[in-house]
C-alpha positions as CSV (number, residue, x, y, z in Angstrom):
1,M,-12.6,-38.6,40.7
2,D,-10.0,-38.6,37.9
3,L,-11.1,-40.7,34.9
4,N,-7.6,-41.0,33.7
5,T,-6.7,-42.8,36.9
6,V,-9.8,-45.0,36.5
7,A,-8.5,-45.9,33.1
8,L,-5.2,-46.9,34.6
9,L,-7.0,-49.0,37.2
10,L,-8.9,-50.8,34.5
11,K,-5.7,-51.4,32.5
12,V,-4.1,-53.0,35.6
13,A,-7.2,-55.2,36.1
14,E,-7.2,-56.1,32.4
15,L,-3.6,-57.2,32.4
16,R,-3.7,-58.5,36.0
17,S,-0.3,-57.0,36.6
18,F,1.2,-53.7,37.6
19,T,4.3,-54.5,35.7
20,A,2.5,-55.2,32.4
21,A,0.2,-52.2,32.9
22,A,3.1,-49.9,33.6
23,A,4.8,-51.1,30.4
24,S,1.6,-50.6,28.4
25,T,1.0,-47.0,29.7
26,G,4.5,-45.8,29.8
27,L,4.5,-45.1,33.5
28,T,6.7,-46.5,36.2
29,Q,5.3,-49.3,38.3
30,S,5.7,-47.2,41.5
31,G,4.0,-44.2,39.9
32,L,1.1,-46.3,38.7
33,S,0.7,-47.9,42.2
34,R,0.7,-44.5,43.9
35,A,-2.0,-43.1,41.5
36,I,-4.3,-46.1,42.2
37,R,-3.7,-45.8,46.0
38,R,-4.7,-42.1,45.9
39,L,-7.9,-43.1,44.0
40,E,-8.7,-45.6,46.7
41,E,-8.0,-43.1,49.4
42,Q,-10.2,-40.5,47.7
43,L,-13.1,-43.0,47.4
44,G,-12.6,-44.6,50.7
45,V,-12.7,-48.1,49.4
46,K,-10.3,-50.8,48.3
47,L,-10.4,-51.3,44.5
48,L,-7.8,-54.0,44.0
49,H,-6.9,-57.3,45.6
50,R,-3.1,-57.4,45.5
51,N,-0.8,-60.4,45.9
52,T,2.6,-61.4,44.7
53,R,1.3,-63.2,41.6
54,S,-1.5,-61.1,40.3
55,V,-4.1,-58.4,41.0
56,S,-7.9,-58.4,40.6
57,L,-10.8,-56.1,41.1
58,T,-12.6,-56.1,44.4
59,A,-16.4,-55.9,44.5
60,D,-16.1,-52.1,44.6
61,G,-13.6,-52.2,41.8
62,L,-16.0,-54.2,39.7
63,L,-18.8,-51.7,40.3
64,L,-16.5,-48.8,39.3
65,R,-15.6,-50.7,36.1
66,E,-19.2,-51.4,35.3
67,R,-20.1,-47.7,35.6
68,C,-17.0,-46.1,34.2
69,A,-16.0,-48.3,31.3
70,P,-18.8,-47.1,29.0
71,L,-17.9,-43.5,29.8
72,L,-14.2,-44.1,29.0
73,A,-15.2,-45.9,25.7
74,G,-17.4,-42.9,24.8
75,F,-14.6,-40.4,25.4
76,E,-12.2,-42.4,23.3
77,E,-14.7,-42.7,20.5
78,A,-15.4,-39.0,20.6
79,E,-11.7,-38.2,20.6
80,Q,-11.1,-40.4,17.6
81,L,-14.1,-39.0,15.8
82,L,-12.9,-35.4,16.2
83,L,-9.4,-36.4,15.1
84,D,-10.8,-38.2,12.0
85,R,-13.0,-35.2,11.1
86,R,-9.9,-32.9,10.9
87,C,-8.2,-34.8,8.1
88,E,-8.4,-37.2,5.2
89,P,-9.6,-40.7,6.2
90,S,-6.6,-42.7,7.4
91,G,-5.8,-45.7,9.4
92,T,-7.2,-49.2,9.0
93,L,-10.7,-50.2,8.0
94,R,-11.4,-53.9,9.0
95,L,-14.0,-55.6,6.8
96,S,-15.6,-59.0,6.7
97,L,-16.8,-60.0,3.2
98,P,-18.4,-63.2,1.8
99,S,-15.7,-65.1,0.0
100,A,-17.0,-65.3,-3.6
101,F,-18.9,-62.0,-3.5
102,G,-15.9,-60.2,-2.0
103,R,-13.5,-61.6,-4.6
104,I,-15.7,-60.9,-7.6
105,V,-17.6,-57.8,-6.8
106,I,-16.1,-55.9,-3.8
107,L,-12.3,-56.4,-4.6
108,P,-12.3,-54.1,-7.6
109,L,-14.0,-51.4,-5.5
110,L,-11.4,-51.7,-2.8
111,G,-8.7,-50.9,-5.3
112,E,-10.6,-47.8,-6.3
113,L,-11.1,-46.8,-2.6
114,T,-7.4,-47.0,-1.8
115,Q,-6.6,-44.8,-4.9
116,R,-9.0,-42.2,-3.7
117,H,-7.7,-42.3,-0.1
118,P,-4.0,-43.1,-0.1
119,E,-3.8,-42.9,3.8
120,L,-6.5,-45.6,4.1
121,V,-5.5,-49.2,4.8
122,L,-8.1,-51.9,4.1
123,D,-7.9,-55.1,6.1
124,A,-10.4,-57.4,4.4
125,T,-11.2,-60.9,5.6
126,M,-13.0,-63.0,3.0
127,T,-15.0,-65.7,4.8
128,D,-18.4,-67.3,4.8
129,R,-18.3,-67.5,8.6
130,L,-20.7,-65.2,10.4
131,V,-18.1,-63.2,12.4
132,D,-18.9,-61.3,15.6
133,L,-18.0,-57.8,14.5
134,A,-17.6,-56.3,18.0
135,E,-15.9,-59.3,19.6
136,E,-13.4,-59.7,16.7
137,G,-12.7,-56.1,16.1
138,F,-14.3,-55.6,12.6
139,D,-15.6,-52.2,11.6
140,A,-18.2,-53.6,9.1
141,A,-19.3,-56.6,7.1
142,V,-21.2,-57.3,3.9
143,R,-23.9,-59.8,4.7
144,I,-26.1,-61.9,2.4
145,G,-29.5,-63.1,3.7
146,P,-31.6,-62.5,6.8
147,L,-30.0,-60.2,9.4
148,S,-30.4,-61.8,12.8
149,D,-28.2,-59.6,15.0
150,V,-30.3,-56.7,16.2
151,R,-27.2,-55.0,17.7
152,L,-26.0,-54.0,14.2
153,V,-26.9,-51.1,12.0
154,A,-27.9,-52.4,8.5
155,R,-27.7,-50.5,5.3
156,P,-29.5,-52.4,2.5
157,L,-27.6,-52.6,-0.8
158,A,-29.5,-54.8,-3.3
159,P,-31.4,-58.1,-3.6
160,M,-29.5,-61.2,-4.5
161,H,-30.9,-63.7,-7.0
162,W,-29.8,-67.4,-6.9
163,V,-29.7,-69.6,-10.1
164,T,-29.5,-73.3,-10.6
165,V,-27.1,-74.2,-13.4
166,A,-25.1,-77.0,-15.0
167,S,-22.8,-77.4,-18.0
168,P,-24.2,-78.5,-21.4
169,G,-22.0,-81.6,-21.2
170,Y,-23.4,-82.8,-17.9
171,L,-26.9,-82.3,-19.1
172,D,-26.2,-84.2,-22.3
173,R,-25.0,-87.2,-20.3
174,H,-27.6,-87.1,-17.5
175,G,-30.6,-85.3,-18.8
176,V,-32.2,-82.0,-17.9
177,P,-34.2,-82.0,-14.6
178,Q,-37.8,-80.9,-15.2
179,T,-39.2,-81.1,-11.6
180,L,-37.7,-80.6,-8.1
181,E,-38.1,-84.3,-7.5
182,D,-35.7,-85.0,-10.5
183,L,-32.8,-83.5,-8.4
184,A,-32.7,-86.8,-6.4
185,R,-31.4,-88.5,-9.5
186,H,-28.7,-85.9,-10.2
187,N,-25.2,-85.2,-8.8
188,C,-25.9,-82.0,-6.9
189,L,-22.7,-80.2,-5.8
190,V,-23.4,-78.7,-2.4
191,V,-21.9,-76.7,0.5
192,H,-21.5,-78.3,3.9
193,N,-21.4,-75.3,6.2
194,P,-19.1,-76.2,9.1
195,Y,-20.6,-73.4,11.2
196,L,-24.1,-74.8,10.8
197,G,-22.9,-78.4,11.0
198,R,-25.0,-79.5,8.0
199,R,-25.5,-79.3,4.2
200,V,-27.1,-76.2,2.9
201,D,-30.5,-77.0,1.3
202,W,-31.5,-75.5,-2.0
203,Q,-34.5,-73.2,-2.2
204,F,-37.1,-72.9,-4.9
205,V,-40.6,-71.5,-5.3
206,Q,-43.3,-74.2,-5.8
207,H,-47.0,-73.4,-5.9
208,G,-46.3,-69.9,-4.8
209,R,-44.4,-71.0,-1.7
210,L,-40.7,-71.0,-0.8
211,V,-39.6,-74.6,-0.3
212,D,-36.3,-76.1,0.9
213,V,-35.1,-79.0,-1.1
214,P,-32.4,-81.3,0.5
215,V,-29.9,-82.3,-2.2
216,S,-26.9,-84.5,-2.3
217,G,-24.0,-85.5,-4.5
218,Q,-20.5,-86.8,-4.7
219,M,-18.8,-83.5,-3.8
220,L,-19.1,-81.4,-0.7
221,F,-17.3,-78.0,-0.1
222,D,-17.0,-76.0,3.0
223,V,-17.3,-72.7,1.0
224,G,-19.1,-71.8,-2.2
225,D,-16.2,-70.7,-4.3
226,P,-15.3,-74.1,-5.8
227,L,-18.9,-74.8,-6.9
228,I,-18.8,-72.9,-10.1
229,D,-15.5,-74.4,-11.2
230,A,-16.8,-77.9,-10.5
231,A,-20.0,-77.2,-12.6
232,L,-17.9,-75.8,-15.4
233,Q,-16.0,-79.1,-15.5
234,G,-19.2,-81.0,-15.9
235,F,-19.3,-82.6,-12.5
236,G,-22.9,-81.8,-11.6
237,I,-25.6,-79.2,-10.9
238,V,-25.0,-76.2,-8.6
239,Q,-27.1,-73.5,-7.1
240,V,-25.1,-70.2,-6.8
241,M,-25.6,-66.5,-6.7
242,D,-26.3,-65.0,-10.1
243,F,-23.2,-62.8,-10.2
244,V,-21.0,-65.9,-9.9
245,A,-22.5,-67.6,-12.9
246,R,-23.3,-64.6,-15.0
247,Q,-20.4,-64.7,-17.4
248,A,-20.5,-68.5,-17.9
249,L,-24.3,-68.2,-18.6
250,A,-23.6,-65.4,-21.1
251,D,-21.1,-67.4,-23.1
252,G,-22.9,-70.7,-22.9
253,R,-20.5,-72.6,-20.7
254,L,-23.4,-73.1,-18.2
255,V,-27.1,-73.2,-18.8
256,P,-30.0,-72.6,-16.3
257,V,-32.2,-75.4,-15.2
258,L,-35.5,-75.5,-13.3
259,E,-36.2,-71.9,-14.2
260,P,-40.0,-72.2,-13.5
261,F,-39.1,-72.8,-9.9
262,A,-36.6,-69.9,-9.6
263,G,-37.3,-67.3,-7.1
264,R,-34.8,-67.3,-4.3
265,W,-34.0,-63.7,-3.5
266,R,-31.9,-62.7,-0.5
267,E,-31.0,-59.2,0.7
268,L,-27.5,-57.9,0.6
269,A,-26.6,-55.3,3.2
270,L,-23.7,-53.5,4.8
271,V,-23.8,-54.0,8.6
272,Y,-21.7,-52.3,11.3
273,P,-21.9,-51.7,15.1
274,P,-23.6,-48.4,16.1
275,S,-20.2,-47.2,17.5
276,R,-18.8,-47.2,14.0
277,Q,-21.6,-45.3,12.2
278,H,-19.7,-41.9,12.4
279,S,-16.4,-43.3,11.3
280,P,-15.0,-41.4,8.3
281,R,-13.2,-44.6,7.2
282,L,-16.5,-46.5,7.1
283,K,-18.3,-43.6,5.5
284,V,-16.1,-43.5,2.4
285,F,-16.5,-47.2,1.9
286,S,-20.3,-47.1,2.4
287,D,-20.6,-44.1,0.0
288,L,-18.5,-45.9,-2.7
289,L,-20.8,-48.9,-2.5
290,Q,-23.8,-46.7,-3.0
291,E,-22.2,-44.7,-5.7
292,R,-20.8,-47.6,-7.8
293,W,-23.4,-50.3,-7.1
294,P,-25.0,-50.2,-10.6
295,S,-21.7,-50.6,-12.4
296,A,-20.4,-53.2,-9.9
297,W,-23.6,-55.2,-10.3
298,S,-23.9,-55.1,-14.1
């Protein structure tokens, strides 16, 4: 059985049309049809339902696809791996990055990566949505927090520390919260996560235990980026990752609050499908993260 012909069969089934599959593969429609008929004759079964409007796989065709599709994917991956090993990393690396973290920390590293590897193209999507890497065609993602998808390979990078901060002007007007209960009397600027369908609670450590504290205020955002700007303008209290607030804390434009209750740490990791772990494009990105992390984090 010729796997190349099987690949043609699966292309016809995917596009549900001999005409579209012929255009996609560069073959004539008649040549494509003859190749699949020879495969059917060789196997002694009918693989396609044919009519004037569309084509679809028979039960035997579905069985053939189930068994052969992983083999074809493996051959394609092996071929690409061997091609990539022969030369400088090139082509497109698709990344999903948390919006604020990607903009502040990762973006400078992407510039350095493209300078090192001029043939590499970086397609970076900055979003707080939890994308499905395999389904949406991403090579890798940087994730913050618990990793729930066991299908992915995870490479830990660093712990993330969250801080609760406000501007001196806001605290002068409304007072400094001393207890977690005091937050109920303050304007807490929060994220309403559209993918979770709810506000994101704040987390603290109280009596040695991690506690979730529901907070509310007059401003809701669907992403975390605007929080720090709103806090700098004195609109309320925010809880953000420390790298977002570091410069404003250093120059006094923001001050920490509720420090005795701080303790929210979340892991940061690079994750990718197992099929990408030998990709030279991913390797140079992963190696740069490991190499430059101290300077990127300081």
